DSSP file (Angstrom, degrees, kcal/mol; ACC not computed):
  #  RESIDUE AA STRUCTURE BP1 BP2  ACC     N-H-->O    O-->H-N    N-H-->O    O-->H-N    TCO  KAPPA ALPHA  PHI   PSI    X-CA   Y-CA   Z-CA
    1    1 A M              0   0    0      0, 0.0     2,-0.3     0, 0.0     9,-0.2   0.000 360.0 360.0 360.0 136.9   95.0 -143.4  176.5
    2    2 A T        +     0   0    0      7,-0.5     2,-0.3     6,-0.1     5,-0.1  -0.882 360.0 170.4-126.6 165.7   98.4 -142.3  175.3
    3    3 A S        -     0   0    0     -2,-0.3     3,-0.3     5,-0.2    60,-0.1  -0.879  53.8 -75.6-155.3-175.2   99.9 -142.3  171.8
    4    4 A V  S    S+     0   0    0     59,-0.4    60,-0.1    -2,-0.3    -1,-0.1   0.895 137.6  28.5 -58.2 -40.4  102.7 -141.2  169.7
    5    5 A D  S    S-     0   0    0     58,-0.7    -1,-0.2    -3,-0.0    59,-0.1   0.293 119.4-105.9-104.9   9.4  101.2 -137.7  169.8
    6    6 A G  S    S+     0   0    0     -3,-0.3    -2,-0.1     3,-0.1    58,-0.1   0.630 100.7  82.9  81.4  13.3   99.5 -138.1  173.1
    7    7 A Q  S    S+     0   0    0     56,-0.3    -5,-0.1    -5,-0.1    57,-0.1   0.425  93.2   4.1-132.6   2.9   96.0 -138.5  171.7
    8    8 A G  S    S+     0   0    0      1,-0.3     2,-0.4    55,-0.2    -5,-0.2   0.621  83.5  86.0-156.7 -45.2   95.1 -142.0  170.6
    9    9 A V        -     0   0    0     54,-0.3    -7,-0.5    -8,-0.1    -1,-0.3  -0.610  67.0-122.3 -86.7 128.1   97.0 -145.2  170.7
   10   10 A D        -     0   0    0     -2,-0.4     2,-0.2    -9,-0.2    -1,-0.1  -0.457  29.1-134.3 -63.0 131.9   96.7 -147.3  173.9
   11   11 A S        -     0   0    0     -2,-0.2     6,-0.2     1,-0.1     5,-0.1  -0.511  20.4-106.1 -82.9 156.3  100.2 -147.9  175.4
   12   12 A Q    >   -     0   0    0      4,-3.1     3,-2.4    -2,-0.2    -1,-0.1  -0.319  41.3 -95.4 -74.2 168.2  101.4 -151.3  176.6
   13   13 A K  T 3  S+     0   0    0      1,-0.3    -1,-0.1     2,-0.1    -2,-0.1   0.827 126.1  56.9 -54.3 -35.0  101.5 -152.0  180.4
   14   14 A N  T 3  S-     0   0    0      2,-0.1    -1,-0.3     1,-0.1     3,-0.1   0.451 120.9-108.0 -81.0   2.8  105.2 -151.0  180.4
   15   15 A G  S <  S+     0   0    0     -3,-2.4     2,-0.2     1,-0.3    -2,-0.1   0.397  85.1 105.9  92.1  -4.7  104.4 -147.6  178.9
   16   16 A G  S    S-     0   0    0     -5,-0.1    -4,-3.1     1,-0.1    -1,-0.3  -0.476  72.3-100.9-104.0 176.6  105.8 -148.4  175.5
   17   17 A L        -     0   0    0     -6,-0.2    -6,-0.1    -2,-0.2    -1,-0.1  -0.630  37.9-108.8 -91.6 154.6  104.3 -149.2  172.1
   18   18 A S     >  -     0   0    0     -2,-0.2     4,-2.7     1,-0.1     5,-0.2  -0.257  35.6-102.3 -72.5 169.3  104.0 -152.7  170.7
   19   19 A R  H  > S+     0   0    0      1,-0.2     4,-2.7     2,-0.2     5,-0.2   0.885 124.8  49.9 -63.0 -38.2  106.3 -153.7  167.8
   20   20 A I  H  > S+     0   0    0      2,-0.2     4,-2.9     1,-0.2    -1,-0.2   0.906 111.1  48.2 -68.0 -39.6  103.4 -153.2  165.4
   21   21 A Q  H  > S+     0   0    0      2,-0.2     4,-2.5     1,-0.2    -2,-0.2   0.908 113.3  48.2 -65.4 -40.9  102.6 -149.8  166.7
   22   22 A E  H  X S+     0   0    0     -4,-2.7     4,-2.6     2,-0.2    -2,-0.2   0.938 113.0  47.9 -63.2 -46.2  106.3 -148.8  166.5
   23   23 A R  H  X S+     0   0    0     -4,-2.7     4,-2.6     1,-0.2    -2,-0.2   0.942 114.4  45.6 -60.5 -47.7  106.5 -150.2  162.9
   24   24 A N  H  X S+     0   0    0     -4,-2.9     4,-2.4     1,-0.2    -1,-0.2   0.890 112.2  51.0 -67.0 -37.7  103.3 -148.4  161.8
   25   25 A S  H  X S+     0   0    0     -4,-2.5     4,-2.7    -5,-0.2    -1,-0.2   0.915 111.3  49.1 -60.7 -42.3  104.4 -145.1  163.5
   26   26 A S  H  X S+     0   0    0     -4,-2.6     4,-2.4     2,-0.2    -2,-0.2   0.917 110.0  50.3 -64.7 -42.7  107.7 -145.3  161.8
   27   27 A L  H  X S+     0   0    0     -4,-2.6     4,-2.4     2,-0.2    -1,-0.2   0.911 112.1  48.6 -58.5 -42.9  106.0 -146.0  158.4
   28   28 A I  H  X S+     0   0    0     -4,-2.4     4,-2.9     1,-0.2    -2,-0.2   0.927 112.0  47.8 -64.4 -45.3  103.8 -142.9  159.0
   29   29 A L  H  X S+     0   0    0     -4,-2.7     4,-2.2     2,-0.2    -1,-0.2   0.871 111.7  49.8 -67.4 -35.2  106.7 -140.7  159.9
   30   30 A D  H  X S+     0   0    0     -4,-2.4     4,-1.8     2,-0.2    -1,-0.2   0.923 114.3  45.3 -65.7 -44.1  108.7 -141.8  156.9
   31   31 A A  H  X S+     0   0    0     -4,-2.4     4,-2.5    -5,-0.2    -2,-0.2   0.893 112.6  51.7 -66.7 -38.8  105.8 -141.1  154.6
   32   32 A A  H  X S+     0   0    0     -4,-2.9     4,-3.3     2,-0.2     5,-0.4   0.890 105.9  54.0 -66.1 -38.7  105.1 -137.8  156.3
   33   33 A L  H  X S+     0   0    0     -4,-2.2     4,-2.2     2,-0.2     5,-0.2   0.925 111.0  46.5 -60.4 -43.7  108.7 -136.7  155.9
   34   34 A S  H  X S+     0   0    0     -4,-1.8     4,-1.6     2,-0.2     5,-0.2   0.941 116.9  43.7 -61.5 -48.4  108.4 -137.4  152.2
   35   35 A E  H  X S+     0   0    0     -4,-2.5     4,-2.6     1,-0.2     5,-0.4   0.942 117.3  43.2 -64.9 -50.7  105.1 -135.6  151.9
   36   36 A F  H  X S+     0   0    0     -4,-3.3     4,-1.9     1,-0.2    -1,-0.2   0.865 113.5  51.6 -67.7 -37.1  105.9 -132.6  154.0
   37   37 A S  H  < S+     0   0    0     -4,-2.2    -1,-0.2    -5,-0.4    -2,-0.2   0.839 119.9  34.6 -72.7 -29.3  109.4 -132.1  152.5
   38   38 A S  H  < S+     0   0    0     -4,-1.6    -2,-0.2    -5,-0.2    -1,-0.2   0.796 133.4  24.5 -92.3 -29.7  108.1 -132.1  149.0
   39   39 A K  H  X S-     0   0    0     -4,-2.6     4,-0.7    -5,-0.2    -3,-0.2   0.596  98.7-130.4-111.2 -13.2  104.7 -130.5  149.4
   40   40 A G  H  X  -     0   0    0     -4,-1.9     4,-1.3    -5,-0.4    -1,-0.1  -0.088  41.0 -68.7  78.0 171.3  105.1 -128.3  152.5
   41   41 A F  H  4 S+     0   0    0      1,-0.2     3,-0.4     2,-0.2    -1,-0.1   0.945 134.4  46.2 -64.1 -48.5  102.6 -128.4  155.4
   42   42 A S  H  4 S+     0   0    0      1,-0.2    -1,-0.2    -6,-0.1    -2,-0.2   0.825 116.1  45.7 -69.9 -29.4   99.8 -126.7  153.5
   43   43 A G  H  < S+     0   0    0     -4,-0.7    -1,-0.2    -7,-0.1    -2,-0.2   0.658  94.5  93.5 -85.5 -16.2  100.2 -128.9  150.4
   44   44 A A     <  -     0   0    0     -4,-1.3     2,-0.4    -3,-0.4     3,-0.1  -0.456  59.7-158.8 -76.1 147.4  100.5 -132.2  152.3
   45   45 A T     >  -     0   0    0     -2,-0.1     4,-2.0     1,-0.1     5,-0.1  -0.952  26.3-133.5-127.5 150.5   97.4 -134.3  152.9
   46   46 A V  H  > S+     0   0    0     -2,-0.4     4,-2.7     1,-0.2     5,-0.2   0.881 108.8  59.2 -62.2 -38.7   96.7 -137.0  155.4
   47   47 A E  H  > S+     0   0    0      1,-0.2     4,-2.6     2,-0.2    -1,-0.2   0.928 107.2  43.7 -59.3 -47.9   95.3 -139.1  152.6
   48   48 A R  H  > S+     0   0    0      2,-0.2     4,-2.7     1,-0.2    -1,-0.2   0.882 113.0  52.6 -67.6 -37.3   98.6 -139.1  150.6
   49   49 A I  H  X S+     0   0    0     -4,-2.0     4,-2.0     2,-0.2    -1,-0.2   0.927 110.6  48.3 -61.8 -43.9  100.6 -139.8  153.8
   50   50 A A  H  X>S+     0   0    0     -4,-2.7     5,-2.4     2,-0.2     4,-0.8   0.937 111.8  48.6 -62.8 -47.7   98.4 -142.8  154.5
   51   51 A V  H ><5S+     0   0    0     -4,-2.6     3,-1.0     1,-0.2    -2,-0.2   0.934 112.3  48.1 -59.3 -45.8   98.7 -144.1  151.0
   52   52 A E  H 3<5S+     0   0    0     -4,-2.7    -1,-0.2     1,-0.3    -2,-0.2   0.832 110.6  51.9 -65.2 -30.3  102.5 -143.8  151.1
   53   53 A A  H 3<5S-     0   0    0     -4,-2.0    -1,-0.3    -5,-0.2    -2,-0.2   0.574 116.1-118.5 -79.5  -9.8  102.6 -145.5  154.5
   54   54 A G  T <<5S+     0   0    0     -3,-1.0     2,-0.3    -4,-0.8    -3,-0.2   0.854  76.8  98.9  78.4  34.4  100.5 -148.3  153.1
   55   55 A M  S   <S-     0   0    0     -5,-2.4    -1,-0.3    -6,-0.1    -2,-0.2  -0.926  76.3 -89.4-144.6 169.9   97.5 -147.9  155.3
   56   56 A S     >  -     0   0    0     -2,-0.3     4,-2.3     1,-0.1     5,-0.2  -0.394  36.7-115.2 -78.2 159.3   94.0 -146.4  155.4
   57   57 A K  H  > S+     0   0    0      1,-0.2     4,-2.5     2,-0.2     5,-0.2   0.912 117.6  53.0 -59.6 -43.4   93.4 -142.8  156.5
   58   58 A S  H  > S+     0   0    0      1,-0.2     4,-0.6     2,-0.2    -1,-0.2   0.875 108.3  50.3 -66.0 -34.4   91.4 -144.1  159.5
   59   59 A N  H >> S+     0   0    0      2,-0.2     3,-0.8     1,-0.2     4,-0.7   0.917 110.2  49.8 -67.0 -40.5   94.3 -146.4  160.5
   60   60 A L  H >X S+     0   0    0     -4,-2.3     4,-2.0     1,-0.2     3,-1.3   0.913 107.0  55.0 -61.7 -41.4   96.7 -143.5  160.3
   61   61 A L  H 3< S+     0   0    0     -4,-2.5    -1,-0.2     1,-0.3    -2,-0.2   0.618  95.6  67.1 -71.5 -11.3   94.4 -141.3  162.4
   62   62 A Y  H << S+     0   0    0     -3,-0.8    -1,-0.3    -4,-0.6    -2,-0.2   0.819 110.4  36.3 -70.2 -32.2   94.4 -144.0  165.1
   63   63 A Y  H << S+     0   0    0     -3,-1.3   -58,-0.7    -4,-0.7   -59,-0.4   0.841 131.1  23.7 -88.1 -38.4   98.1 -143.2  165.5
   64   64 A F     <  -     0   0    0     -4,-2.0    -1,-0.3   -60,-0.1     6,-0.0  -0.999  67.1-146.9-133.0 132.2   98.0 -139.4  165.0
   65   65 A S  S    S-     0   0    0     -2,-0.4     2,-0.3    -3,-0.1    -4,-0.1   0.658  75.0  -2.2 -76.1 -16.7   94.9 -137.3  165.5
   66   66 A S  S  > S-     0   0    0      1,-0.1     4,-2.1   -20,-0.0     5,-0.1  -0.975  74.4 -95.2-161.9 170.6   95.5 -134.7  162.8
   67   67 A K  H  > S+     0   0    0     -2,-0.3     4,-2.6     1,-0.2     5,-0.2   0.872 122.9  55.9 -61.6 -37.2   97.9 -133.5  160.1
   68   68 A E  H  > S+     0   0    0      2,-0.2     4,-2.6     1,-0.2    -1,-0.2   0.893 105.7  50.3 -62.1 -39.6   99.3 -131.1  162.6
   69   69 A A  H  > S+     0   0    0      2,-0.2     4,-2.3     1,-0.2    -1,-0.2   0.908 111.0  49.0 -67.8 -40.1  100.1 -133.9  165.1
   70   70 A I  H  X S+     0   0    0     -4,-2.1     4,-2.5     2,-0.2    -2,-0.2   0.932 112.1  49.2 -60.8 -44.7  101.9 -135.8  162.3
   71   71 A Y  H  X S+     0   0    0     -4,-2.6     4,-2.7     1,-0.2    -2,-0.2   0.927 111.5  48.1 -61.0 -47.3  103.9 -132.7  161.3
   72   72 A K  H  X S+     0   0    0     -4,-2.6     4,-2.5     1,-0.2    -1,-0.2   0.900 112.4  48.8 -62.3 -41.4  104.9 -132.0  164.9
   73   73 A A  H  X S+     0   0    0     -4,-2.3     4,-2.1     2,-0.2    -1,-0.2   0.893 110.8  51.0 -67.0 -38.6  106.0 -135.7  165.4
   74   74 A T  H  X S+     0   0    0     -4,-2.5     4,-2.2     2,-0.2    -2,-0.2   0.941 112.9  45.5 -63.5 -47.5  108.0 -135.6  162.1
   75   75 A L  H  X S+     0   0    0     -4,-2.7     4,-2.7     1,-0.2    -2,-0.2   0.878 110.2  53.6 -62.8 -37.8  109.7 -132.4  163.2
   76   76 A A  H  X S+     0   0    0     -4,-2.5     4,-2.0     2,-0.2    -1,-0.2   0.899 109.3  49.1 -63.6 -40.0  110.4 -133.8  166.7
   77   77 A H  H  X S+     0   0    0     -4,-2.1     4,-1.7     2,-0.2    -2,-0.2   0.929 111.3  49.4 -64.7 -44.0  112.0 -136.9  165.2
   78   78 A I  H  X S+     0   0    0     -4,-2.2     4,-3.3     1,-0.2    -2,-0.2   0.929 110.5  50.3 -60.7 -44.8  114.2 -134.7  162.9
   79   79 A L  H  X S+     0   0    0     -4,-2.7     4,-2.9     1,-0.2     5,-0.2   0.870 104.5  58.0 -62.5 -36.6  115.3 -132.5  165.8
   80   80 A E  H  X S+     0   0    0     -4,-2.0     4,-0.6     1,-0.2    -1,-0.2   0.918 115.3  36.5 -57.5 -43.1  116.2 -135.6  167.8
   81   81 A V  H >< S+     0   0    0     -4,-1.7     3,-0.6     2,-0.2    -2,-0.2   0.908 116.9  52.3 -75.7 -42.8  118.6 -136.6  165.0
   82   82 A W  H 3< S+     0   0    0     -4,-3.3     4,-0.3     1,-0.2    -2,-0.2   0.841 110.9  46.8 -65.5 -35.6  119.7 -133.1  164.2
   83   83 A L  H >X S+     0   0    0     -4,-2.9     4,-1.0    -5,-0.2     3,-0.8   0.642  88.7  87.2 -81.9 -14.5  120.6 -132.2  167.8
   84   84 A A  H XX S+     0   0    0     -4,-0.6     3,-0.8    -3,-0.6     4,-0.5   0.878  82.2  57.1 -55.6 -41.9  122.5 -135.4  168.5
   85   85 A P  H >4 S+     0   0    0      0, 0.0     3,-1.1     0, 0.0     4,-0.5   0.847 100.6  59.0 -61.7 -29.3  125.9 -134.0  167.1
   86   86 A L  H X4 S+     0   0    0     -3,-0.8     3,-1.0    -4,-0.3    -2,-0.2   0.856  99.2  58.4 -63.1 -32.3  125.7 -131.1  169.6
   87   87 A K  H << S+     0   0    0     -4,-1.0    -1,-0.3    -3,-0.8    -3,-0.1   0.665  99.6  58.7 -72.4 -14.8  125.6 -133.7  172.4
   88   88 A T  T << S+     0   0    0     -3,-1.1    -1,-0.2    -4,-0.5    -2,-0.2   0.580  78.1 113.4 -89.9 -10.7  129.0 -135.0  171.2
   89   89 A L    <   -     0   0    0     -3,-1.0     2,-0.7    -4,-0.5     3,-0.1  -0.376  64.5-136.5 -63.4 138.6  130.8 -131.7  171.6
   90   90 A D    >   -     0   0    0      1,-0.1     3,-1.9     4,-0.1     8,-0.1  -0.866   6.4-157.0 -98.3 112.9  133.5 -131.8  174.3
   91   91 A A  T 3  S+     0   0    0     -2,-0.7    -1,-0.1     1,-0.3    -2,-0.0   0.781  97.0  47.1 -61.4 -25.5  133.3 -128.6  176.4
   92   92 A D  T 3  S+     0   0    0      2,-0.1    -1,-0.3    -3,-0.1    -3,-0.0   0.479  95.2 102.4 -93.9  -2.0  136.9 -129.2  177.4
   93   93 A G  S <  S-     0   0    0     -3,-1.9     3,-0.0     1,-0.1    -4,-0.0  -0.185  91.2 -79.2 -75.7 170.9  138.1 -129.9  173.9
   94   94 A E     >  -     0   0    0      1,-0.1     4,-2.5     2,-0.0     3,-0.4  -0.606  43.3-136.2 -70.5 120.2  139.9 -127.6  171.5
   95   95 A P  H  > S+     0   0    0      0, 0.0     4,-2.8     0, 0.0     5,-0.3   0.857  99.1  49.7 -52.1 -47.8  137.2 -125.2  170.1
   96   96 A A  H  > S+     0   0    0      1,-0.2     4,-2.3     2,-0.2     5,-0.2   0.911 114.0  45.7 -61.1 -42.6  138.4 -125.3  166.5
   97   97 A R  H  > S+     0   0    0     -3,-0.4     4,-2.3     2,-0.2    -1,-0.2   0.908 113.6  49.0 -66.7 -41.5  138.6 -129.1  166.4
   98   98 A E  H  X S+     0   0    0     -4,-2.5     4,-2.2     2,-0.2    -2,-0.2   0.930 114.1  45.6 -64.1 -45.2  135.2 -129.5  168.1
   99   99 A L  H  X S+     0   0    0     -4,-2.8     4,-2.9    -5,-0.2    -2,-0.2   0.899 111.8  51.5 -65.2 -41.8  133.5 -127.0  165.8
  100  100 A A  H  X S+     0   0    0     -4,-2.3     4,-2.3    -5,-0.3    -1,-0.2   0.917 111.3  47.6 -62.3 -44.0  135.1 -128.6  162.7
  101  101 A A  H  X S+     0   0    0     -4,-2.3     4,-2.3     2,-0.2    -1,-0.2   0.915 112.7  49.8 -63.9 -42.6  133.9 -132.1  163.7
  102  102 A Y  H  X S+     0   0    0     -4,-2.2     4,-2.4     1,-0.2    -2,-0.2   0.934 110.6  49.0 -61.2 -47.6  130.4 -130.7  164.4
  103  103 A I  H  X S+     0   0    0     -4,-2.9     4,-2.4     1,-0.2     5,-0.2   0.888 109.6  51.9 -62.4 -40.4  130.3 -129.0  161.0
  104  104 A R  H  X S+     0   0    0     -4,-2.3     4,-2.3     2,-0.2    -1,-0.2   0.918 110.4  49.2 -59.9 -44.1  131.4 -132.2  159.2
  105  105 A Q  H  X S+     0   0    0     -4,-2.3     4,-2.6     1,-0.2    -2,-0.2   0.926 111.9  48.3 -61.4 -44.7  128.7 -134.2  161.0
  106  106 A K  H  X S+     0   0    0     -4,-2.4     4,-2.2     2,-0.2    -2,-0.2   0.904 111.3  48.9 -64.7 -42.8  126.1 -131.6  160.0
  107  107 A I  H  X S+     0   0    0     -4,-2.4     4,-2.0     2,-0.2    -1,-0.2   0.916 112.5  49.3 -63.0 -42.8  127.1 -131.5  156.4
  108  108 A Q  H  X S+     0   0    0     -4,-2.3     4,-2.8     1,-0.2    -2,-0.2   0.902 109.8  51.5 -63.6 -41.5  127.1 -135.3  156.3
  109  109 A M  H  X S+     0   0    0     -4,-2.6     4,-2.5     2,-0.2    -1,-0.2   0.891 107.6  51.7 -63.6 -39.4  123.7 -135.4  157.8
  110  110 A S  H  < S+     0   0    0     -4,-2.2    -1,-0.2     1,-0.2     7,-0.2   0.894 113.2  45.6 -63.5 -39.1  122.3 -133.0  155.3
  111  111 A A  H  < S+     0   0    0     -4,-2.0    -2,-0.2     1,-0.2    -1,-0.2   0.896 116.8  44.4 -71.9 -38.5  123.7 -135.1  152.5
  112  112 A D  H  < S+     0   0    0     -4,-2.8    -2,-0.2     1,-0.2    -1,-0.2   0.791 124.9  32.1 -76.2 -28.1  122.4 -138.4  154.0
  113  113 A Y     X  +     0   0    0     -4,-2.5     4,-2.4    -5,-0.2    -1,-0.2  -0.551  66.0 159.1-128.9  67.4  118.9 -137.0  154.9
  114  114 A P  H  > S+     0   0    0      0, 0.0     4,-2.4     0, 0.0     5,-0.2   0.857  76.1  52.6 -63.7 -35.1  118.0 -134.4  152.2
  115  115 A Q  H  > S+     0   0    0      2,-0.2     4,-2.5     1,-0.2     5,-0.2   0.918 111.6  45.3 -66.2 -41.5  114.3 -134.6  152.9
  116  116 A A  H  > S+     0   0    0      2,-0.2     4,-2.7     1,-0.2     5,-0.2   0.893 112.8  51.9 -68.5 -38.0  114.7 -134.0  156.6
  117  117 A S  H  X S+     0   0    0     -4,-2.4     4,-2.5    -7,-0.2    -2,-0.2   0.911 111.3  47.2 -62.5 -41.6  117.2 -131.1  155.8
  118  118 A R  H  X S+     0   0    0     -4,-2.4     4,-2.5     2,-0.2    -2,-0.2   0.927 113.4  47.0 -66.8 -44.7  114.7 -129.5  153.5
  119  119 A L  H  X S+     0   0    0     -4,-2.5     4,-2.5     2,-0.2    -2,-0.2   0.934 113.4  48.5 -63.6 -45.8  111.8 -129.8  155.9
  120  120 A F  H  X S+     0   0    0     -4,-2.7     4,-2.4     1,-0.2    -1,-0.2   0.931 112.3  48.7 -58.7 -48.0  113.9 -128.5  158.8
  121  121 A A  H  X S+     0   0    0     -4,-2.5     4,-2.7    -5,-0.2    -1,-0.2   0.904 110.6  50.8 -61.9 -41.7  115.1 -125.5  156.7
  122  122 A N  H  X S+     0   0    0     -4,-2.5     4,-1.3     1,-0.2    -1,-0.2   0.919 110.3  50.0 -62.3 -42.7  111.5 -124.7  155.5
  123  123 A E  H  <>S+     0   0    0     -4,-2.5     5,-2.7     1,-0.2    -2,-0.2   0.909 112.8  46.1 -62.9 -41.4  110.3 -124.7  159.1
  124  124 A V  H ><5S+     0   0    0     -4,-2.4     3,-2.1     1,-0.2    -2,-0.2   0.914 108.6  55.5 -68.3 -41.0  113.1 -122.4  160.2
  125  125 A M  H 3<5S+     0   0    0     -4,-2.7    -1,-0.2     1,-0.3    -2,-0.2   0.762 104.2  55.9 -65.1 -22.7  112.6 -120.1  157.3
  126  126 A Q  T 3<5S-     0   0    0     -4,-1.3    -1,-0.3    -3,-0.2    -2,-0.2   0.326 133.2 -90.8 -87.9   8.7  109.0 -119.7  158.4
  127  127 A G  T < 5 -     0   0    0     -3,-2.1    -3,-0.2     1,-0.1    -2,-0.2   0.553  57.0 -90.8  94.4  10.0  110.1 -118.6  161.8
  128  128 A A     >< +     0   0    0     -5,-2.7     4,-1.8    -6,-0.2    -4,-0.2   0.871  63.4 168.6  56.1  45.2  110.2 -122.1  163.4
  129  129 A P  T  4 S+     0   0    0      0, 0.0    -1,-0.1     0, 0.0    -5,-0.1   0.826  75.0  36.7 -60.1 -33.1  106.5 -122.0  164.6
  130  130 A Q  T  4 S+     0   0    0      1,-0.1     4,-0.2    -7,-0.1    -2,-0.1   0.770 125.2  37.1 -90.2 -27.2  106.4 -125.6  165.4
  131  131 A I  T >> S+     0   0    0      1,-0.1     4,-2.6     2,-0.1     3,-0.5   0.465  83.5 101.1-105.8  -3.2  109.9 -126.1  166.8
  132  132 A L  H 3X S+     0   0    0     -4,-1.8     4,-2.7     1,-0.2     5,-0.2   0.884  80.5  53.5 -52.0 -45.4  110.5 -122.9  168.6
  133  133 A P  H 3> S+     0   0    0      0, 0.0     4,-0.9     0, 0.0    -1,-0.2   0.895 112.1  45.5 -59.5 -36.9  109.8 -124.3  172.0
  134  134 A I  H <4>S+     0   0    0     -3,-0.5     5,-1.8     2,-0.2     4,-0.5   0.927 113.0  49.8 -70.2 -43.4  112.4 -127.0  171.5
  135  135 A L  I  <>S+     0   0    0     -4,-2.6     5,-0.9     1,-0.2    -1,-0.2   0.877 113.7  46.4 -62.2 -37.7  114.9 -124.6  170.1
  136  136 A E  I  <5S+     0   0    0     -4,-2.7    -1,-0.2    -5,-0.2    -2,-0.2   0.660 126.0  29.6 -78.5 -16.3  114.4 -122.3  173.0
  137  137 A G  I  X5S+     0   0    0     -4,-0.9     4,-2.2    -3,-0.4     5,-0.2   0.775 129.2  20.8-104.4 -83.4  114.6 -125.2  175.5
  138  138 A D  I  >5S+     0   0    0     -4,-0.5     4,-2.1    -5,-0.2    -3,-0.2   0.902 127.7  46.6 -59.0 -46.1  116.8 -128.2  174.5
  139  139 A L  I  4<S+     0   0    0     -5,-1.8    -1,-0.2     1,-0.2    -3,-0.2   0.927 111.7  51.0 -65.5 -43.8  118.9 -126.4  172.0
  140  140 A K  H  4<S+     0   0    0     -5,-0.9    -1,-0.2    -6,-0.4    -2,-0.2   0.899 110.2  49.8 -62.0 -39.8  119.5 -123.4  174.2
  141  141 A R  H  <        0   0    0     -4,-2.2    -1,-0.2     1,-0.3    -2,-0.2   0.894 360.0 360.0 -66.1 -38.6  120.6 -125.7  177.0
  142  142 A L     <        0   0    0     -4,-2.1    -1,-0.3    -5,-0.2    -2,-0.2   0.505 360.0 360.0 -65.1 360.0  123.0 -127.5  174.7
């Protein structure tokens, strides 16, 4: 069995999730972002995430085995979006122009996704315990 977090949902034969599984996972991650960004990890509850996602707690736990798994998946999704602008930098481009474009993108992302920005900042201020492996791997390579 594989899942969004590697622990629960059966994958389709092609290795992907069904449309319903993708939709429900997306609903859960959206609800989790709201809950974690406003309450923090310790204040967030699986029950409130489930209610906000419009499903039962047991249905949510079919997709993610624990609050920690939901948190990690939420952070992983944020990092996927947050690191995308780095991938657009042109190593051969003029440094000041490339950095200015990058900074504009990041400022716009913070304005467009304030909950994600808040959650990411809180994680970093706590020493990045959940995202440190990504920061030391993918980010360092970029």
